C-alpha positions as CSV (number, residue, x, y, z in Angstrom):
1,M,13.3,24.4,23.3
2,T,11.6,22.7,20.3
3,S,12.1,19.3,21.9
4,D,10.0,20.4,24.8
5,L,7.0,21.1,22.5
6,L,4.7,18.5,21.0
7,Q,6.0,17.4,17.6
8,L,4.4,15.4,14.8
9,T,6.7,13.8,12.2
10,V,5.1,12.3,9.1
11,L,6.6,8.9,8.4
12,G,4.1,8.3,5.6
13,S,0.6,9.2,4.5
14,A,-0.1,7.2,1.3
15,T,-3.2,4.9,0.8
16,P,-4.0,2.2,0.1
17,Y,-0.4,1.2,-0.8
18,P,2.9,3.1,-0.6
19,T,4.3,5.1,-3.5
20,V,8.0,5.2,-4.3
21,D,8.5,8.2,-2.0
22,N,5.7,7.9,0.5
23,P,5.0,5.0,2.8
24,C,1.5,4.3,4.1
25,S,0.0,5.9,7.3
26,G,2.4,6.3,10.1
27,Y,3.6,9.2,12.4
28,L,6.0,9.8,15.2
29,V,4.6,12.0,18.0
30,S,7.2,13.2,20.4
31,N,7.6,15.6,23.4
32,G,10.8,15.9,25.3
33,G,11.9,12.3,25.8
34,T,8.6,10.7,25.1
35,R,8.1,9.0,21.7
36,V,4.9,7.4,20.3
37,W,4.7,5.6,17.0
38,M,1.1,6.3,15.8
39,D,-0.1,3.9,13.1
40,A,2.3,1.4,11.5
41,G,1.4,1.3,7.9
42,T,3.5,-0.4,5.2
43,G,7.0,1.2,4.9
44,T,6.8,3.3,8.1
45,L,9.2,1.2,10.2
46,A,12.1,2.1,7.9
47,Q,11.3,5.8,8.2
48,L,10.8,5.5,12.0
49,Q,14.4,4.5,12.3
50,R,15.6,7.8,11.0
51,H,14.4,9.2,14.3
52,V,14.2,6.5,16.9
53,R,15.0,2.8,17.5
54,L,12.3,0.4,18.4
55,D,13.8,0.0,21.9
56,E,13.5,3.8,22.4
57,L,9.8,3.9,21.8
58,D,7.5,4.6,24.8
59,A,4.4,3.2,23.1
60,I,2.7,2.3,19.8
61,W,-0.9,3.3,19.0
62,I,-2.9,1.8,16.2
63,S,-6.1,3.2,14.9
64,H,-7.5,0.1,13.2
65,L,-6.3,-3.1,11.6
66,H,-6.3,-2.4,7.9
67,A,-2.9,-3.2,6.5
68,D,-2.1,0.4,5.4
69,H,-2.2,1.3,9.1
70,S,-0.8,-1.7,10.9
71,A,1.2,-4.0,8.5
72,D,4.7,-2.9,9.8
73,L,3.8,-4.3,13.2
74,L,4.7,-7.7,11.7
75,T,8.3,-6.7,10.8
76,A,8.6,-4.7,14.1
77,Y,7.9,-8.0,15.9
78,Y,10.9,-9.6,14.2
79,G,13.0,-6.5,14.8
80,A,12.1,-6.5,18.5
81,L,12.9,-10.1,19.2
82,F,15.3,-11.5,16.6
83,A,17.7,-8.8,15.6
84,D,19.9,-6.1,17.2
85,V,17.2,-4.6,19.4
86,R,17.3,-5.5,23.1
87,L,14.0,-4.6,24.8
88,A,14.1,-4.0,28.5
89,A,10.4,-4.8,28.5
90,P,7.8,-5.4,25.8
91,I,6.7,-2.2,24.0
92,P,3.3,-1.0,25.1
93,L,0.9,-1.4,22.2
94,Y,-2.5,0.2,22.2
95,G,-4.9,-1.0,19.5
96,P,-8.4,-2.3,18.6
97,P,-9.8,-5.4,20.2
98,G,-8.3,-8.5,18.9
99,I,-5.0,-7.0,17.8
100,A,-2.8,-9.5,19.6
101,D,-4.6,-12.5,18.0
102,R,-4.5,-10.8,14.6
103,L,-0.8,-10.4,14.8
104,A,-0.3,-14.0,16.1
105,H,-2.4,-15.3,13.2
106,F,-0.1,-13.8,10.6
107,L,3.1,-14.6,12.5
108,T,2.5,-18.2,13.6
109,N,3.8,-20.8,11.2
110,T,3.7,-23.9,13.5
111,S,1.3,-25.3,16.0
112,T,2.9,-23.1,18.6
113,R,1.5,-19.6,18.8
114,S,4.1,-16.9,18.1
115,P,5.0,-15.0,21.3
116,V,3.5,-11.7,20.3
117,E,3.3,-10.6,24.0
118,S,7.1,-10.9,24.3
119,A,7.5,-8.0,21.9
120,F,4.3,-6.0,22.7
121,A,2.5,-5.3,25.9
122,V,-1.0,-5.3,24.4
123,H,-3.7,-3.0,25.7
124,E,-7.0,-3.0,23.8
125,L,-8.7,0.3,23.1
126,H,-12.3,1.1,23.9
127,D,-14.4,4.2,23.5
128,G,-13.1,6.7,26.0
129,H,-9.8,4.8,26.7
130,Q,-7.2,7.1,28.3
131,V,-3.6,6.4,29.2
132,R,-0.6,8.5,30.3
133,V,2.6,7.8,28.2
134,G,5.5,9.8,29.6
135,A,4.6,13.4,29.3
136,L,1.6,12.7,27.0
137,T,-2.0,11.9,27.7
138,L,-3.7,9.8,25.0
139,T,-7.5,9.7,24.8
140,S,-9.1,7.4,22.2
141,R,-12.7,7.5,20.8
142,A,-14.4,5.0,18.6
143,V,-15.1,6.4,15.1
144,A,-17.2,5.4,12.1
145,H,-15.2,3.2,9.7
146,G,-17.3,0.1,9.4
147,M,-15.0,-1.9,11.7
148,P,-13.4,-1.3,15.1
149,A,-11.6,2.0,14.6
150,F,-10.4,4.8,16.8
151,A,-9.3,8.4,16.8
152,V,-6.9,9.8,19.4
153,R,-6.3,13.1,21.1
154,I,-2.7,13.6,22.4
155,E,-2.1,16.3,24.9
156,T,0.7,17.8,26.8
157,A,1.0,21.1,28.7
158,G,-0.2,23.8,26.3
159,S,-0.5,21.6,23.2
160,S,-3.0,19.2,21.7
161,L,-3.1,17.1,18.5
162,V,-6.1,15.0,17.3
163,Y,-5.6,12.3,14.7
164,S,-8.8,11.0,13.0
165,G,-7.5,7.6,11.9
166,D,-9.8,6.5,9.1
167,T,-13.4,7.5,9.6
168,A,-16.5,9.1,8.1
169,P,-17.5,12.4,9.7
170,C,-18.9,11.6,13.1
171,A,-19.9,13.2,16.4
172,S,-17.2,11.4,18.4
173,L,-14.4,12.7,16.3
174,T,-15.8,16.3,16.4
175,S,-16.1,16.1,20.2
176,L,-12.6,14.6,20.6
177,A,-11.1,17.4,18.5
178,E,-12.9,20.3,20.3
179,G,-10.6,23.3,20.5
180,C,-7.4,21.3,19.5
181,D,-4.3,23.0,18.2
182,V,-4.0,20.6,15.3
183,L,-6.4,18.3,13.6
184,L,-4.6,15.6,11.5
185,C,-7.6,14.4,9.4
186,E,-7.8,11.9,6.6
187,A,-9.1,13.1,3.3
188,E,-9.1,9.9,1.2
189,S,-12.3,10.1,-0.8
190,A,-12.5,12.3,-3.8
191,Q,-16.3,12.0,-3.5
192,V,-18.7,9.7,-1.8
193,P,-21.3,8.1,-4.1
194,A,-24.8,8.5,-2.8
195,E,-25.4,4.7,-2.9
196,E,-22.4,3.8,-0.9
197,T,-21.9,3.9,2.9
198,Q,-19.4,6.6,3.8
199,V,-16.4,5.4,5.8
200,H,-13.9,8.2,4.9
201,H,-13.6,12.0,4.9
202,T,-13.5,13.9,1.7
203,P,-11.3,17.0,1.8
204,E,-14.5,19.1,2.2
205,D,-15.5,16.9,5.1
206,S,-12.1,17.4,6.8
207,G,-12.7,21.1,6.5
208,D,-16.2,20.8,8.0
209,T,-14.9,18.7,10.9
210,A,-12.2,21.3,11.6
211,V,-14.8,24.0,11.7
212,A,-17.2,22.1,13.9
213,A,-14.5,21.2,16.3
214,R,-13.1,24.8,16.3
215,A,-9.6,23.4,15.6
216,A,-6.8,26.0,15.2
217,R,-5.1,24.2,12.3
218,L,-5.9,21.4,9.9
219,I,-3.4,19.0,8.3
220,V,-5.0,16.7,5.7
221,T,-3.5,13.2,5.3
222,H,-4.2,9.8,3.8
223,V,-5.1,11.5,0.5
224,G,-6.4,9.0,-2.0
225,R,-4.8,8.3,-5.4
226,F,-7.5,10.1,-7.3
227,L,-6.5,13.4,-5.7
228,T,-3.3,15.3,-5.6
229,P,-2.2,16.8,-2.3
230,R,-2.7,20.3,-3.8
231,Q,-6.2,19.5,-4.7
232,A,-7.0,18.1,-1.2
233,V,-5.6,21.2,0.5
234,R,-7.5,23.6,-1.8
235,R,-10.7,21.7,-1.3
236,A,-10.4,21.5,2.4
237,A,-9.7,25.2,2.5
238,T,-13.0,26.0,0.8
239,R,-14.7,24.9,4.1
240,F,-12.1,25.8,6.8
241,D,-10.5,29.3,6.8
242,G,-7.7,28.5,9.2
243,P,-4.3,27.2,8.2
244,V,-4.5,24.1,6.0
245,D,-1.4,21.9,5.4
246,Y,-0.7,18.5,3.8
247,A,1.0,15.7,5.7
248,A,4.0,15.4,3.4
249,P,6.3,12.5,4.1
250,G,9.3,13.6,6.2
251,A,7.6,16.8,7.4
252,T,7.8,17.7,11.1
253,F,5.1,20.0,12.6
254,V,5.9,21.7,15.9
255,I,2.7,22.2,17.8
256,G,2.5,24.8,20.5
257,Q,2.0,28.5,21.0
258,A,5.7,29.2,21.5
259,T,6.4,28.5,17.8
260,G,3.2,29.6,16.2
261,Q,2.6,26.0,15.2
262,R,5.2,26.2,12.4
263,S,6.5,23.3,10.3
264,R,10.1,22.7,9.5
265,H,11.9,20.8,6.8
266,P,13.4,17.5,8.1
267,R,16.9,18.2,6.5
268,T,17.3,21.9,6.6
269,G,15.4,22.7,9.8
270,V,13.9,25.8,8.0
271,G,10.5,26.8,9.5
272,S,7.5,27.8,7.4
273,S,4.2,29.3,8.2
274,A,3.0,28.6,4.6
275,M,-0.1,26.6,3.8
276,V,1.9,23.6,2.6
277,P,5.2,22.3,4.2
278,P,8.3,23.5,2.4
279,Q,9.3,20.1,1.0
280,Y,6.1,19.9,-1.0
281,R,6.1,21.7,-4.3
282,P,2.4,22.6,-5.1
283,E,3.2,23.7,-8.6
284,T,4.3,20.2,-9.5
285,D,2.7,18.1,-6.8
286,R,6.1,16.6,-6.0
287,Y,8.4,16.6,-3.0
288,G,11.9,17.9,-2.4
289,L,13.7,21.2,-2.2
């Protein structure tokens, strides 16, 4: 059964702000009855509700506190406490050190601190942090983004997914991704000027990281506005000779040997082993059937 396999659904992958058809970074990772919201960039909460309610989440995992990866936690807070959602307990929230105070700073409008912990059971990440969430094991590593930032490896029986978050190429990401089934890797930078400190992957870097980690499949995401998805896929494929896909909004990737790691369209359910998910039109760099 597909629901028993590890699945990655792209809620959004835009940076640094959403487009009309693509929210910022956010993903739903699921396996059986376990559901994890991974990064909560602008616009992703709306898309999350196509698949799961806030009170049906098992956990939220946040890579770092830039707004295009975390801003929708603010509206999720209001949804969890002041609307139609009834939480049996606060939602486990795994994020960088200081995440609770950062949320409270934005949410508090009086002398009384907003009750962030009533909505979220906050657990601060550290290098090597590991937690079991339902059927999934999440292992986090600190990565190189010029601020506290983390990548994560999510595993279940027979399947493994590694998400880079935002980072320059670094040994900790390569080590975390060793032998993974799927590497979901950012490819924001068109190029890195020699005089600037690198804090992102280029598409070529994502291909190099996939090679170094011996990943079975690469999905490029968080593609910057000076690149098209088609360009990012092609450039990554010059370095990595395995399957290369683009994290198109709405795409669901099924991760596991039983399905050959195929992707399927969110409306039709049609599977594809093509280089790019079926709702993305490479000839026009647009989405839709």
